[in-house]
C-alpha positions in Angstrom: -18.6 20.5 3.7 -20.6 18.8 6.3 -19.1 18.0 9.6 -20.9 16.0 11.6 -19.9 14.7 15.5 -20.8 11.1 16.4 -20.9 9.5 19.4 -24.3 11.3 20.7 -24.5 9.0 24.3 -24.6 5.9 21.7 -23.2 3.0 22.7 -20.7 2.7 20.0 -20.3 -0.8 18.2 -17.9 -2.3 15.7 -19.3 -4.1 11.9 -17.5 -5.5 9.7 -17.8 -4.5 6.6 -16.2 -7.4 3.1 -16.4 -6.9 -0.4 -14.8 -5.8 -3.6 -14.7 -1.8 -4.1 -18.0 -1.1 -5.2 -20.9 1.7 -4.5 -23.6 -0.5 -1.9 -20.1 -1.0 -0.1 -19.5 2.5 0.2 -22.1 3.7 0.8 -23.0 0.9 4.0 -19.3 2.0 4.9 -21.0 6.2 5.3 -23.7 4.4 7.1 -21.6 3.2 10.0 -19.9 6.3 10.3 -23.1 8.5 10.6 -24.8 6.3 13.1 -21.8 6.5 15.2 -20.5 3.0 14.4 -16.7 2.1 14.0 -16.6 -0.2 10.4 -14.0 -2.8 10.4 -12.7 -3.6 6.9 -11.4 -6.7 6.3 -10.0 -7.5 3.0 -13.0 -10.0 0.6 -9.9 -12.3 -0.3 -9.4 -12.9 2.8 -9.8 -16.8 3.2 -13.1 -17.3 6.1 -11.8 -18.8 8.6 -9.1 -16.2 8.9 -11.7 -13.4 8.3 -14.0 -14.9 11.5 -11.1 -15.3 13.5 -10.6 -11.4 12.8 -13.7 -10.5 13.4 -14.5 -11.9 16.7 -10.7 -10.2 17.9 -12.3 -7.6 17.1 -15.3 -8.0 19.1 -17.5 -7.6 15.8 -21.1 -8.6 16.4 -22.8 -7.5 13.0 -21.4 -8.1 9.6 -22.5 -7.0 6.0 -20.8 -9.1 3.7 -20.9 -8.9 -0.2 -23.9 -12.1 -1.1 -21.5 -13.5 -3.7 -19.2 -14.3 -0.9 -18.2 -17.3 1.0 -21.9 -18.9 -0.5 -20.3 -22.2 0.5 -19.0 -21.2 4.2 -21.6 -22.2 6.9 -21.7 -19.6 10.1 -22.9 -21.9 12.2 -20.3 -21.4 15.0 -20.0 -18.2 15.1 -23.6 -17.4 15.7 -22.5 -14.5 17.8 -22.0 -12.8 14.6 -25.3 -11.6 12.8 -24.5 -12.1 9.6 -26.3 -9.7 6.8 -25.2 -10.5 3.3 -26.5 -7.7 0.7 -26.5 -7.7 -3.3 -24.1 -5.3 -5.8 -24.5 -4.7 -9.7 -22.1 -6.0 -11.3 -20.3 -2.7 -13.3 -16.5 -3.7 -13.5 -16.3 0.6 -13.1 -19.0 3.3 -11.7 -18.4 6.4 -11.1 -19.2 8.3 -7.4 -23.4 9.0 -7.3 -23.5 12.5 -6.1 -25.9 10.5 -3.6 -22.5 9.3 -1.6 -20.9 12.7 -1.6 -24.5 14.3 -0.2 -24.6 11.4 2.4 -20.9 11.5 3.4 -20.3 14.6 6.6 -16.4 14.6 7.8 -16.1 13.9 11.2 -13.0 15.1 13.5 -14.0 13.7 16.9 -11.7 10.8 18.4 -14.4 8.1 18.8 -13.3 4.8 15.9 -13.2 5.1 12.5 -12.4 2.1 11.0 -10.3 -0.8 11.8 -7.5 -1.8 9.0 -5.5 -5.2 8.6 -2.1 -5.0 8.1 -1.0 -7.0 4.9 0.9 -9.7 7.1 3.8 -9.3 5.2 6.1 -10.0 8.4 4.0 -11.5 10.7 0.2 -12.3 11.3 -2.4 -9.1 10.1 -3.3 -6.7 13.2 -5.7 -5.1 13.6 -5.0 -0.8 13.3 -7.5 1.3 14.6 -8.8 4.8 13.8 -10.1 7.7 15.1 -12.1 10.0 12.5 -10.2 13.0 13.9 -6.8 10.9 12.3 -8.2 10.1 8.7 -10.0 13.2 8.0 -6.8 15.6 9.3 -4.2 12.9 6.6 -7.3 13.4 4.2 -7.1 17.4 4.3 -2.9 17.1 4.3 -3.6 15.2 0.9 -6.2 17.6 -0.4 -3.4 20.2 0.6 -0.6 19.3 -1.6 -2.7 17.6 -4.2 -5.0 20.6 -4.9 -7.6 18.4 -6.7 -10.1 20.1 -8.9 -13.6 19.3 -8.1 -14.5 21.2 -11.5 -11.9 19.7 -13.8 -10.2 16.8 -11.9 -11.0 13.1 -12.7 -9.4 10.7 -10.3 -9.3 6.9 -11.0 -9.0 3.8 -8.4 -8.3 0.2 -9.1 -7.3 -0.5 -5.5 -9.6 -1.9 -2.4 -11.0 0.1 -0.1 -9.7 -2.3 3.0 -6.6 -0.3 2.5 -5.4 2.3 4.4 -3.6 4.1 1.4 -7.0 3.9 -0.8 -9.3 4.0 2.0 -8.2 7.9 3.0 -6.1 8.5 0.0 -8.4 8.2 -2.3 -11.9 8.4 -1.3 -12.1 10.7 1.7 -10.4 13.0 -1.1 -12.4 12.1 -3.3 -15.6 13.1 -0.9 -14.2 16.0 0.7 -12.9 17.4 -2.4 -16.1 16.4 -4.3 -14.2 15.9 -7.1 -15.1 13.5 -9.6 -13.8 9.8 -9.1 -14.5 6.4 -11.1 -13.9 3.0 -9.1 -12.3 -0.2 -10.6 -13.8 -3.1 -8.7 -11.8 -6.2 -10.0 -8.2 -6.7 -11.2 -8.7 -5.4 -14.9 -5.9 -5.6 -17.4 -3.7 -2.9 -18.3 -5.5 -1.6 -21.2 -8.3 -1.6 -19.4 -6.9 1.0 -17.7 -5.4 2.9 -20.5 -9.0 2.5 -21.7 -11.0 4.3 -19.0 -8.4 6.5 -18.5 -9.5 7.8 -21.8 -13.4 6.8 -21.2 -13.5 9.3 -18.5 -10.9 11.7 -19.2 -9.1 10.5 -16.1 -6.6 12.8 -14.9 -5.6 11.6 -11.9 -4.7 7.9 -11.9 -3.5 6.1 -8.8 -2.1 2.7 -9.2 1.4 0.6 -6.9 4.0 -0.4 -8.2 3.0 -3.4 -9.8 0.6 -2.0 -11.4 2.3 1.1 -12.8 4.6 -1.6 -14.7 2.0 -3.1 -16.5 0.6 0.4 -17.3 4.3 1.5 -18.7 4.5 -1.7 -20.5 1.3 -2.1 -22.3 1.6 2.3 -23.1 5.3 1.1 -24.8 3.3 -1.4 -27.0 0.0 -0.1 -28.1 -0.7 3.7 -28.5 -3.6 5.2 -26.2 -5.1 9.1 -25.9 -4.6 9.9 -22.8 -4.2 13.6 -23.1 -6.0 14.1 -20.1 -4.1 11.9 -17.4 -1.8 14.9 -16.0 -0.5 12.5 -13.0 0.2 9.1 -11.2 0.8 8.7 -7.7 1.8 5.5 -6.8 2.3 4.1 -3.7 1.6 0.3 -2.1 5.4 -0.5 -1.6 9.0 0.8 -2.6 8.4 1.6 -7.1 12.4 0.1 -7.7 14.3 3.1 -10.1 14.0 0.3 -13.3 10.1 1.1 -13.5 10.3 4.3 -12.3 12.7 5.7 -14.6 10.7 3.0 -17.8 7.7 5.3 -16.4 9.7 8.4 -17.5 10.2 8.2 -20.8 6.9 6.2 -21.7 4.8 8.6 -19.9 5.7 11.3 -20.9 3.8 14.3 -20.0 2.5 12.4 -17.1 4.4 13.8 -13.5 5.1 10.2 -11.9 5.0 10.5 -8.2 6.0 8.5 -4.9 4.1 8.7 -1.8 4.5 6.8 1.4 3.0 6.2 4.5 1.5 3.5 7.6 -1.6 2.5 7.9 -0.9 3.5 12.2 -0.4 7.4 10.6 -3.6 7.2 8.9 -1.6 6.5 6.4 -0.1 9.5 4.4 3.3 10.6 5.6 5.3 12.4 3.0 4.2 12.6 -0.9 6.6 13.6 -4.2 4.7 17.1 -5.4 5.7 18.9 -8.0 8.8 21.8 -5.9 10.1 17.7 -4.5 10.6 15.3 -6.8 14.5 15.8 -8.1 14.8 11.7 -7.8 12.8 8.3 -7.0 12.7 9.3 -3.9 9.0 9.4 -1.8 9.3 13.3 -1.7 9.3 15.8 2.4 6.8 15.3 4.6 3.4 16.4 4.1 1.2 18.9 6.5 1.5 18.6 10.1 4.2 15.6 9.7 7.7 15.2 10.9 10.1 12.7 10.2 13.7 12.1 11.5 16.4 9.0 10.5 17.8 7.9 13.8 20.6 5.0 14.2 19.6 1.5 16.0 20.2 3.0 19.9 18.2 6.3 18.7 20.4 9.3 18.0 19.2 11.4 14.8 21.6 10.3 11.1 23.2 12.8 9.0 21.6 13.2 6.2 22.9 10.5 3.6 22.9 8.2 6.3 20.6 5.2 6.9 18.9 4.0 9.4 15.5 4.0 10.9 12.8 6.0 9.8 10.3 7.5 12.5 7.6 9.4 11.6 5.5 12.6 14.4 1.6 12.6 13.3 -1.6 13.9 14.6 -2.7 11.6 12.1 -1.0 8.7 14.6 -3.2 5.6 14.9 -5.3 4.8 18.2 -3.3 1.7 19.4 -4.1 -1.8 17.8 -6.8 -4.4 18.1 -4.7 -7.3 20.3 -0.9 -6.7 20.8 1.5 -4.0 20.3 3.7 -2.1 18.6 6.6 -5.0 16.5 8.7 -1.8 16.5 9.2 0.4 19.6 10.5 3.8 19.9 13.5 4.9 20.0 13.5 8.5 19.4 11.6 10.6 22.0 7.9 8.4 21.4 7.5 9.0 18.0 6.0 6.3 16.3 8.9 3.4 14.0 8.1 2.2 11.0 10.2 -0.3 10.8 11.6 1.1 7.6 14.9 2.0 6.5 15.4 5.4 4.8 17.8 8.5 4.5 17.2 12.1 3.6 19.3 13.2 0.8 20.7 16.3 0.6 17.2 17.4 -1.0 15.7 16.4 2.2 13.4 14.0 0.5 13.1 10.2 1.9 14.1 7.7 0.0 12.9 3.8 2.3 15.1 1.3 1.1 13.2 -1.1 2.8 11.7 -3.2 5.9 13.9 -4.3 9.2 12.7 -7.8 8.9 14.2 -7.6 5.5 17.1 -7.8 6.2 20.0 -10.2 6.2 22.3 -10.5 8.2 25.4 -12.8 6.6 29.0 -13.1 8.5 27.4 -10.5 10.8 26.9 -8.1 8.0 24.1 -5.6 7.3 23.0 -7.0 3.2 20.5 -5.0 2.5 17.8 -7.0 -0.6 17.1 -3.5 -2.2 20.9 -2.7 -3.0 21.2 -6.5 -4.8 17.6 -5.8 -6.7 18.3 -2.8 -8.1 22.4 -4.0 -9.3 20.4 -7.6 -10.5 17.9 -5.3 -12.4 19.9 -3.6 -14.6 20.5 -6.1 -16.7 17.4 -5.1 -18.9 16.4 -8.7 -19.4 15.7 -9.1 -16.6 12.1 -7.4 -15.7 11.8 -8.2 -12.2 14.0 -9.9 -9.0 14.1 -10.4 -5.8 16.5 -11.0 -3.0 15.7 -13.2 0.3 17.0 -14.8 3.5 16.5 -18.4 2.8 17.9 -21.9 2.9 21.5 -23.5 1.8 23.3 -26.5 3.1 20.6 -26.3 6.7 21.8 -22.5 7.3 20.5 -19.3 6.5 21.9 -17.7 3.4 20.0 -15.3 0.4 18.7 -16.4 -2.4 17.3 -14.7 -5.6 14.1 -15.2 -8.1 13.7 -13.2 -11.5 11.7 -12.8 -14.2 13.7 -13.3 -17.6 13.0 -14.8 -21.1 16.3 -16.3 -20.7 19.0 -18.2 -18.4 20.7 -14.4 -16.9 21.9 -16.9 -13.3 25.9 -16.6 -14.9 25.6 -13.4 -16.3 24.1 -12.1 -12.7 26.7 -13.6 -11.0 29.7 -12.0 -13.0 28.2 -8.2 -12.8 27.3 -8.5 -8.9 31.3 -9.8 -8.5 32.3 -6.4 -10.0 30.8 -4.0 -7.2 29.5 -6.5 -4.0 31.7 -8.4 -1.4 31.1 -12.0 -1.4 28.8 -11.9 1.3 26.6 -10.2 -0.3 25.9 -11.9 -3.8 23.4 -15.1 -3.2 24.0 -18.2 -3.7 20.8 -19.5 -5.2 19.3 -18.5 -7.4 15.9 -19.1 -9.4 14.1 -17.7 -13.4 10.3 -17.5 -12.6 7.6 -16.3 -14.4 6.5 -13.7 -11.8 7.7 -12.6 -8.5 5.3 -13.6 -5.6 3.4 -10.0 -4.1 0.2 -9.6 -2.6 -2.5 -7.2 -2.9 -0.8 -4.3 -2.1 1.7 -4.4 -4.9 4.7 -5.2 -2.0 7.0 -7.9 -2.3 5.7 -11.4 -0.9 9.1 -11.8 0.7 7.6 -14.5 2.9 6.8 -16.6 -0.2 10.2 -15.9 -2.5 12.1 -17.4 1.2 9.9 -20.4 1.1 10.2 -21.1 -2.6 14.3 -20.7 -2.7 14.2 -22.4 0.6 12.8 -25.1 -1.2 14.0 -25.2 -4.4 10.0 -26.1 -5.8 11.3 -23.7 -9.0 14.1 -24.7 -11.8 16.2 -21.5 -12.5 
């Protein structure tokens, strides 16, 4: 592995990079790093004006954008930003080339490496600044528990490199370990994923919960020769118990591991491994990382008790482009993740949801994931999402669910046997699909809007 030390007296520039996860995109990213500059990674699906606002906010003066994006847009009002269009090959799937492995060199300096924009599911997207030290150290820790083999393994990802989990946990891990990496650049059906696994003899597959559910459905309907596949790593959102159990049943002989993190931690915090996979947890802290669960006044909570997850990591972000943390630390200056969770008796972390998702009803806390878990016990319900919504001018609880038939009466009847009255949703809509963002997370703002506006019929 080569090592680089960026800087050399050169003034660092922030250069935006917008495009799909192609070979050209990766080559430009490495070029930016090798020039001692910082890459501002913006999701190619972001609306034109939103992307331009992000670039202006970050002080970008140069932007590489994929040639076929925003062809109808004008850049005149953003004349201070130099726009450079780049062309790509039209391959839907490609293998990382040897020249890209050779071009990459690991940099452990504290200078800015990337600015990643958060998903914005709980508010405006924020630019998260990560140093070379943070992402490379985090990638080393991931390699430490994955033990990828350059001679035996083949990794496969379908996620966007503008996401920290894909960038650090998949691309950097492949580059640093020199493990073969197959990348699909666009959304594809689950049969394509399984066919690609067979074609390239993939041994390690990276998915989010939505993709895992789709792959399980396809593998349950049709037979695929995927004997090479040994591990699936799931990230991006909480994997519900129903999908987890379904994967264990259908994908026999293939280990399904949850991992957890956030961009502010570069991003990986915990991971399941062969030694730490007792249930649908997100595993234990990776090397160098510590976690603690605390109550609302910062007192450590005993195992099994829910609280706010705080993280201590050497890979901490350098700050935001603008603004401060939404959730301030309440424990020794550790990173407040904004997530609710608990440790089980084995010391494994379970993530329940976001602080922002907790619904207050009659001065009581209602965790949407608890209600969703009970609803999904009905085998005829394929997916669901519980969220706050407006009911007769006041805040209440509503539920969207996916099913072939109207199950509202059955859901309410079952919930009355388990939950208190204030925990039971008061409004239900049967829908074709639950809104998710491109990271696989439930878009609760959209769920709440659908429920409040009553724009779909149950």
